[in-house]
Each structure stands twice: as C-alpha cells, then as structure tokens.
C-alpha positions, 0 to 999 in steps of 0.5 A: 304175159297176163295170158301165160299167168292165167294159164299157170293159175289154171294149171297149178290149180288143176294140179293141186285139186288132182293131188288133193283128190289123190291123197284122199283116195290113193287107189285113184292113181290111174285117174291122177296120171290121166288128169295130169297128162290132160292138164299138161297137154292143155297147158302146153297147147295154150302156152304155144298159142300164146307164144305165137300170138305174142310173136304176131303182136311184136311183128305188128308193133315193129317199125320195120314192118310199118315201113314196108307192110300194111295191116289188112286184117287179123284172124284166129288160126288153129294148128294141130300139134303133138299136144292138141290144137293150138289157136293163135292170132294171125295177122295178114299184111299187104306188101309193096307189090300188093300181095297179101301175106302173113309175116308170122307164117313166113318167119316160122316157115308155115306154108299157107293152108298148113294144118299141122305143126312140124312136130305133129306132121313128123309124128304122123309120118313116124306112125304111118311108117309102121302102122296103117294110115288110120292108126296114124290118124288116131295117134294125133289128139285134136279138139274140133279138127278132124284127122283122117286116113286120107290126111295121113296119105296126103302127108306121105305123098308130100314126102320129097320125091328125091330125099336129100342126103342129110348126113354131113358131107365130110371134107376130102381128107376126112372121107372114110377109107375102106378097101372094100364096100358092099351093096346088096339089092333086091325087090318087093312085089307090092299090090297096086291099087287103082280106083279101089281095085287091085291091078297087078304089082309095083316093083319096090326096089331096095339097095343098101351099102355097107362096109362089111359084116361083124359077128354079133353072136353065133350064126348071127352077123350085123352090117357095118355102117349100112345106108339104105336106098329105095323107091319105085325107079321103074324103067331103064332111065329111072334105074340109072338114076337109082344107081347114080344116086348110090354112086354119088353117095359113095363119092361123097362119103368115101375116099374113092382113090383108096377104095379097091372094089365094090361088090354088088350082090343080088338075085341076078335081075337085070336091074341089079346087074345093070349096076356095074355100069354106074358104080365105079370099081364094081363087080357083080356077085351072085346070091348063093341063096338063089343059086341054091334054090334053083339047083335044089329045085332042079335036082329034085327031079333027078332019078339019082340021089338028090344030094349027089346031084347037088354035089355034082353041080357044086363040083362043076361050079368050083372047078369052073366047068359050065359046059358040064353043068349045062349037060347035067341040066339037059340030062335031067330035063330029058329023063325027068318028066315035068322038070322043064320049068325048074331046069329052065330057071336053073339054066337061066340063073346058072349060065346067065350069071356064071362069072358072078357065081365064080366070084361068089365062090372064089373071091375071098372078099365077097360076102354072102347076101342077106337081101331077102331078109332085108327086103322083108324087114324094110319093105314087106313088113309094112307094104306087102305082108298084109292085103293092102293096095298102094298107089304109085306115089304112095309106094315110092314115098313109103319105100323112101320114108322107111329107108330114111328112118333106118338111115337117120332115125325117127327123130330126124323125120322132123328134118324131112318135114322142115326140108319140104316146108323150106322149099315151099317157102322159097318164094319168100326167101329174099323179101326182107322179112327176116328180123322183123321184130326190132329192138323196140318191140323186144324191149317191150317184150322183156319188160313184160317178162320181168313182170311175169317173173316177179309174179311167179316168184310170189306164187312159188313162195305161196306154194312153199307156205302151203301146209301139208297137214291136211294131206298127212291126216288124209293118208294116215286115215287111209292107213288106219283103215287097212 
C-alpha cells in the first residue's frame, strides 16, 4: 500500500504543478493536456505493476502455497501494456513433481515468455486489422522494450486457425425463426510472398449469411443480421470444412424445421456451387452482376445494335430458352472476329449456370448479390488494394480476423486473445492452483487497504483547504494584459 500512496503523491504533485504552470499561461493548454496524459499513463502503469506485485506477495504468504509449492527465486518481469511498461515482482516455485512454475502467471492466465498484456495484444490486433504491421507496432508506447512489425505479424499468425463461435448459443426454443436465409460468397486474389518475392496469388474466400435486406435510403439497402466467414480453405477438403462450418452455425442459431430455403449467390465458381452439397435446403442463385458483365462483353462484338443483342439474351433467359441463347452466341462467334474469348466466357457462365440463372430471374424470394462490394470492403481494402505480399498463415488469419471484427466488434478482440491464452494455459487447469490467496493473506491485505484509505481521506482534506487565491490572481493578470 505504501507504493500506491507514493504513486498518488507523485501523480497529484505532478498534476498540481501542471495546473500551476497552466494558470500562469493559459495559452499552454496543449502542453497541459500532453503532460496530464503522460502523468496518467505513468500512474496507471505503476499502479498495475503494484497490483501484480501485491498479488505475487499474497500468493507467497499463502498457507495453501506453502503446503504444495517451494519458493525458488524472485525476479522482476516487465509487460507491455496499453499504458506503457508494467514492472512487477515475479516469483518462481517448484511443484511436487519438480516442475518450475510461476503461480501468479497461471492465475492471471499469462503464458510463459509473453511480453504483452491481453489489452495491449488486442490493441495490436485491432490496429493491424486496419493498418500496416509497422503502424500497429508504433501504436503501442513502451519504455525500454521494442515492438517491431515482425512482433505484430507473429501476433496475427497466433490467431486461432479455427475461431470459435462467440455468439451465445440459444436454447432450442429460442432459436431464430426465418423462412429464408441468404448466403453470398466471393473471393479475393491476394499477392503471395515467399522469401521476399511475390509468387502468384492466394484465394481468400469470403461468405456471409444474412436474413434479408432492408431499405436504408433510396437505392441503398442494408443486410439484416449478417455474419461473416473467411479464410484460405484451399482444396476440396478444406472447402468442405468451410461450408460445414456455415451449416453448423445455421443449425446452432436458427430453427431448421421452420427454415424453408437457403439461397446461395455467387459468381458460379466451383467452390461456391459446391455449397449446395453441404448446406441443407439450399439452392444456388447466379449473380446477376457477373451475368450482365459476360452478356455485355459478348454483345459488344455483334454487328447489330448492342442493346438489341443484350435484349435478346434476356428474352431467352426469361422464356427459359437455353438453345436459342447458345445459337446466338455461336452466331456472334462466327461472324465477329476476335470475339472468341468473350463468347466462350459468356457461354461457360450462361449455360453452366442456367438453372441458377432461372432461379435468379423467376424465384421471387431470391435477392440480388452484393458479394463484389463486400469482398472489396472486408478483404481487399486491407489485403490486396495496396502492393503488399502475404504468407499463407498471414492471409488466412487476417481474413478471419477481419471477419471476426465485423461479427463481434473491436471490443471483443480481447476475448479472442483470452481464448488463445486459455488454451495455452490448459496444462495447468487441474493442478490445484486456483484460490491460492487464502483468508489470512486477504485479511492482511484488507488491513493495509484501510490504512491507505485513511491516508487518502487526509490528502483530500488537504487539497480541499488549498487556497485558489494565487491562481485567481494569475488569471486576472492575464486578463488585464489582453
């Protein structure tokens, strides 16, 4: 407690001195703000260090500890926190099996060799999710320790490969009842980097589930209750895992007996079309954006009026005449030089997804697809819009991290950090270290707290009696000089 009182003395003295300088020169308010923030951070870091040191001392005093663990040595440990470096006493013990352990670390779920508090690590991840690794490293203020962009990269890579669903799972009778659900999916081409060189691309997959769309303003609609899924998931086995994860989410949160149909929209890629094999009650719907792109590109080569040719394509689609559409493509290819590639792409999409196109045009419950925009916002904005390269692990974890932030919010990233740390500390879960601070140690702590409270009361009384006459005169002097 004496350490906390010393911190308070330093903090209050610093604040009073800063205030005195300010009232003598009111133009120095920016300096006052910076000084107060610096004082507050130093006070916060010092206080956190004292709290951890106190906890370490109470564990050492505990009778429960003395019965099972032998003191080996004590040392100072420093952690990087959101308010600066925290230094505290760190005692090592030998357990009955001869292992060297730190009981304080186990109690606060701090893995061995960890340099960051949970809050500081969450701050790094939140910054890295938006900005470069270097920018994220510079967002953490430290004393003697160094945070590099490689440090940030390692934290991103440490994000769980399979992030758990952190939405509370409802009881069976409380599950959402929706007649129709919607999934839209697309991919982002992310530069692959290996040994400092760009080598091709990774395919970052994105799918999001939602309950419908509501109108926000004219020509603008918003997804209802969207939930995002993303990652690499390369190859048939991983792709199956991806869609099974989405199916599991649907089963956990929605009444599948009440559910009538799940519409899945996309550009017709094989990994997207495969979704109907894993999502129950699903139907694939072709993306009209890609359909229109292929039709307009092929129609641009026709000798007739382009709009008339586009109209004929849509007429054949509405009347479900695939043979007529195929003949029109053949006629364009035969009579228009250089049209082969555009026609072939249009034929592949149009005829390869004919049933899905019919659903898009004739099923009144099918909605338009906005996957291109979502990929740009969720993945491309951070991962492919600038000239940068990614590793396989970095690509996968960043895709998942950006989806996590959109599902749960930035404030929940700390839960992601805690989840990983809990898994790392599982080896100590059943070793009897819980409740290590016993009643006697708590009584000793409470007695010291009472002494500190009485000191604070005396300090408050002293501050209340402090005259403001000198400050008033200083301000009056400045007003007189205006």
